[in-house]
C-alpha positions in Angstrom: 10.9 -12.0 -5.0 7.7 -10.6 -6.4 7.6 -11.7 -10.1 4.4 -13.4 -11.0 1.0 -11.8 -10.3 -2.4 -13.4 -10.8 -5.5 -11.1 -10.6 -8.7 -13.2 -10.3 -11.5 -11.8 -12.3 -14.8 -12.4 -10.5 -18.4 -12.1 -11.7 -19.9 -8.7 -10.9 -16.5 -7.3 -10.0 -16.0 -3.5 -9.6 -14.1 -2.2 -12.7 -12.1 0.4 -10.8 -10.8 -2.0 -8.2 -10.0 -4.5 -10.9 -8.2 -1.6 -12.8 -6.1 -0.7 -9.7 -4.6 -4.2 -9.7 -4.0 -4.1 -13.5 -2.5 -0.6 -13.3 0.0 -1.3 -10.5 1.2 -4.7 -11.6 0.3 -5.1 -15.3 2.3 -2.3 -16.9 5.9 -2.5 -18.0 7.7 0.4 -16.4 11.3 -0.8 -17.0 12.1 2.2 -19.3 11.7 4.4 -16.2 13.7 2.0 -13.9 10.6 0.5 -12.5 9.5 -3.1 -12.1 8.0 -5.4 -14.7 5.8 -8.3 -13.6 4.6 -11.5 -15.2 1.0 -10.4 -15.0 -2.0 -12.7 -15.5 -5.7 -12.0 -15.4 -7.4 -15.4 -14.6 -10.9 -16.7 -14.0 -12.6 -19.9 -12.9 -14.4 -19.9 -16.2 -12.5 -18.1 -18.9 -14.5 -16.0 -21.3 -16.7 -12.9 -20.8 -16.8 -11.9 -17.1 -19.7 -9.5 -16.3 -18.8 -6.4 -14.2 -21.1 -4.7 -11.7 -21.6 -1.9 -14.2 -23.0 -4.1 -16.9 -20.2 -4.5 -19.4 -18.0 -7.6 -19.7 -14.2 -8.2 -19.4 -13.0 -11.0 -21.6 -10.5 -13.3 -19.7 -8.6 -15.9 -21.6 -6.8 -17.7 -18.8 -8.0 -20.2 -16.3 -6.7 -20.4 -12.7 -3.6 -22.4 -13.4 -1.2 -19.4 -13.2 -2.7 -18.4 -9.8 -1.5 -21.7 -8.2 2.2 -20.7 -8.7 1.9 -16.8 -8.5 3.9 -14.8 -6.0 0.8 -12.6 -5.5 -2.8 -13.5 -5.9 -5.0 -10.4 -6.1 -8.8 -10.3 -5.6 -10.8 -7.2 -6.7 -14.0 -6.0 -5.2 -17.2 -7.8 -6.2 -20.8 -8.0 -5.2 -21.2 -8.8 -1.5 -23.4 -11.7 -0.6 -22.5 -13.8 -3.7 -21.0 -17.2 -3.1 -17.6 -17.3 -4.6 -16.6 -20.2 -6.9 -15.1 -23.0 -4.8 -12.2 -23.2 -7.3 -11.4 -19.5 -6.6 -11.5 -20.1 -2.8 -9.2 -23.1 -3.3 -6.6 -20.9 -5.1 -6.7 -18.3 -2.3 -6.3 -21.0 0.4 -3.4 -22.6 -1.5 -1.7 -19.2 -1.9 -1.8 -18.6 1.9 -0.6 -22.1 2.6 2.4 -21.8 0.4 3.4 -18.4 1.7 2.5 -16.3 -1.3 1.1 -12.7 -1.0 -2.7 -12.4 -1.1 -4.2 -9.0 -1.7 -7.9 -7.9 -1.6 -9.2 -4.5 -2.6 -12.4 -3.2 -1.0 -15.1 -5.8 -0.8 -12.7 -8.4 -2.2 -12.0 -9.0 1.5 -15.3 -10.9 1.6 -14.0 -13.4 -0.9 -10.9 -13.9 1.4 -13.3 -14.3 4.3 -15.3 -17.0 2.4 -12.0 -18.8 1.7 -11.4 -18.9 5.5 -8.0 -17.2 5.3 -9.0 -14.2 7.5 -9.9 -16.3 10.5 -7.8 -15.2 13.4 -6.4 -12.3 11.4 -6.8 -8.6 11.4 -8.3 -7.2 8.2 -10.2 -4.2 6.7 -12.6 -3.3 3.9 -14.5 -0.3 2.9 -15.9 1.5 5.9 -19.4 1.1 4.6 -19.1 -2.7 4.8 -17.0 -3.2 8.0 -20.0 -3.9 10.3 -21.3 -6.5 7.8 -17.9 -8.1 7.5 -17.5 -8.4 11.2 -20.9 -10.0 11.4 -20.2 -12.5 8.6 -16.7 -13.4 9.8 -16.7 -13.1 13.6 -13.3 -14.8 13.8 -11.7 -11.8 12.0 -10.7 -8.6 13.7 -12.1 -6.0 11.4 -10.5 -2.6 11.6 -12.8 0.1 10.1 -10.4 3.0 10.5 -7.4 2.2 8.3 -6.5 2.3 4.6 -5.1 -1.2 4.6 -3.9 -4.0 6.9 -1.1 -6.5 6.5 -1.4 -9.6 8.6 1.4 -12.0 7.6 1.4 -11.9 3.8 -2.4 -11.3 3.6 -3.1 -7.6 2.7 -6.6 -6.2 2.8 -7.3 -2.8 1.4 -10.1 -0.5 2.1 -12.3 1.2 -0.6 -11.2 2.3 -4.0 -8.0 4.4 -3.9 -6.8 2.6 -0.7 -6.3 -0.4 -2.9 -3.5 1.6 -4.6 -1.9 2.2 -1.2 -2.2 -1.5 -0.4 -0.7 -2.6 -3.7 2.2 -0.1 -3.5 2.9 -1.3 0.0 3.5 -4.8 -1.3 5.7 -3.5 -4.1 7.7 -1.4 -1.6 8.0 -4.3 0.9 9.3 -6.7 -1.8 11.3 -4.4 -4.2 12.1 -1.3 -2.2 11.0 2.3 -2.0 12.5 3.3 -5.4 10.5 0.7 -7.3 7.3 1.8 -5.6 8.1 5.4 -6.2 8.4 4.8 -10.0 5.0 3.1 -10.1 3.4 5.9 -8.0 5.0 8.6 -10.2 3.6 7.1 -13.3 0.1 6.8 -11.7 0.4 10.4 -10.3 -0.4 9.2 -6.8 1.4 9.7 -3.4 4.2 7.1 -3.1 3.1 6.1 0.3 0.2 6.7 2.6 0.5 5.0 5.9 -1.9 2.0 6.2 -2.9 3.3 9.7 -4.3 6.5 8.3 -8.0 7.0 8.7 -10.3 6.0 5.8 -12.7 8.8 6.5 -11.1 12.3 6.3 -13.5 15.0 7.5 -12.5 17.5 4.9 -11.9 15.7 1.6 -11.2 19.0 -0.2 -9.3 21.2 2.1 -10.6 24.8 2.2 -7.1 26.4 2.1 -4.9 23.5 0.8 -3.2 25.8 -1.8 -2.5 28.6 0.7 -0.6 28.6 4.0 -1.3 25.0 5.0 0.2 23.6 1.8 3.2 25.9 2.1 3.8 24.6 5.6 3.7 20.9 4.5 6.2 21.7 1.8 8.4 23.5 4.3 8.2 20.5 6.6 9.5 18.2 3.8 12.4 20.7 3.1 13.4 20.7 6.8 13.0 17.2 8.0 16.4 17.4 9.6 15.1 20.1 12.0 13.2 19.7 15.2 9.6 20.3 14.0 7.3 20.9 16.9 3.5 21.5 16.6 4.1 25.0 18.1 6.6 25.8 15.4 4.5 24.4 12.6 1.4 26.2 13.9 3.3 29.6 13.9 4.3 28.9 10.2 0.7 28.2 9.4 -0.5 31.3 11.3 -2.7 29.1 13.5 -2.9 28.2 17.2 -1.3 24.8 18.0 -4.7 23.3 18.8 -6.2 24.5 15.5 -3.2 23.4 13.5 -3.3 19.9 15.0 -7.0 19.6 14.4 -6.8 20.9 10.8 -3.8 18.7 10.0 -5.6 15.5 11.1 -8.8 16.6 9.3 -6.9 17.2 6.0 -4.4 14.3 6.1 -6.1 11.7 8.3 -3.1 11.5 10.7 -1.3 13.6 13.3 1.6 16.0 12.5 4.1 13.8 14.3 2.9 10.6 12.6 3.1 12.3 9.2 6.6 13.6 9.9 7.8 10.2 11.0 6.5 8.6 7.9 8.1 11.2 5.7 11.4 10.7 7.5 11.2 7.0 7.0 10.5 7.5 3.3 13.5 9.8 3.0 15.7 7.4 5.0 14.6 4.5 2.8 15.6 6.5 -0.3 18.9 7.4 1.1 19.7 3.8 2.2 18.9 2.7 -1.4 20.7 5.5 -3.3 23.6 6.7 -1.1 26.6 5.3 0.8 26.1 7.6 3.8 26.5 6.0 7.2 23.5 5.3 9.3 24.3 8.1 11.7 24.6 10.6 8.7 21.2 9.4 7.3 19.6 9.6 10.8 20.8 13.3 11.1 19.8 14.2 7.6 16.3 12.8 8.0 15.6 14.3 11.5 15.8 11.1 13.5 18.8 12.5 15.3 20.7 9.2 15.8 20.9 5.7 14.3 19.3 4.1 17.3 16.2 6.2 17.0 16.0 5.6 13.3 16.4 1.8 13.9 13.5 1.9 16.4 11.2 3.5 13.8 12.3 1.1 11.0 11.6 -2.0 13.2 8.3 -0.5 14.5 6.9 0.4 11.0 8.7 -1.7 8.5 9.6 -4.7 10.6 13.2 -4.6 9.5 16.4 -2.7 10.5 18.1 0.0 8.4 21.1 -2.3 7.9 19.0 -5.1 6.7 17.0 -2.8 4.4 20.2 -1.4 2.8 21.6 -5.0 2.4 18.4 -5.9 0.4 17.8 -2.7 -1.6 21.0 -0.6 -1.3 23.7 0.8 -3.6 25.6 -2.4 -3.6 23.1 -3.6 -6.3 24.0 -0.7 -8.6 27.0 -2.2 -10.4 24.8 -5.2 -11.3 22.2 -3.0 -12.9 24.7 -1.0 -14.8 26.4 -4.1 -16.2 23.1 -5.5 -17.4 22.1 -2.2 -18.9 25.3 -2.0 -20.9 
């Protein structure tokens, strides 16, 4: 279970990426039904830690808490700087004992220095992927994704992709509802697929508030329908080819991949919050049948709908009510 989090403050770290870790894991969201973590900011040398923007962050704890944490998180820092050997030892120890390890942006270079990315797939900001591949040739560096999970090592790409990577860990350990509470408080999407492209050709869509946005809203309202590209293109008043191209440019993924992800999210929510059968949930979410839904769960989430419900489902509800009363 994900309870104790240690965020390692590094000299010349990036404040935003450090803040992402603090925002996702450091805030008590219990009043909204969300998770609360035992959160620690630690450093090899407690005291003022200089950031890359010139101001200091004062850290009071040494690395002790990181040696027993369920998750050790590493923010971005200046590339090319040798990390403190004590920090590298903490990271190695976390991997060896099966804890989660998360890096955000160039924090992957610190993981690389620790040697924990050898033989693994990983990512970092697209500006640094070539350099990372050169520095760590034993690592399979993927420049085209938001985050990568290899075992319990999660590497996030630049900036906001760190939020996606952190929420992915929350979702994997605590379920979709917990991740949704955190995302809602942060006013960010509850889930962007890690396989989405880092670089989206049109960061600010030209007509996102017009027909295109209306079509995506309609898609969410009709997940139980057969939604073909031809049908969606007609809704958007575009040719199928133009619609498919624009959709990928604006979302970083294909219409079918986006639909499957939304159907998975809806199925996760229904498995957690309802007692509907697997066949009923499969029909409601557009998978058609339980076997197809199971295929997508195993492929994307590495678990089955039955196992997911056993871990996060409505059977836990009486416990929560009893505690609350």
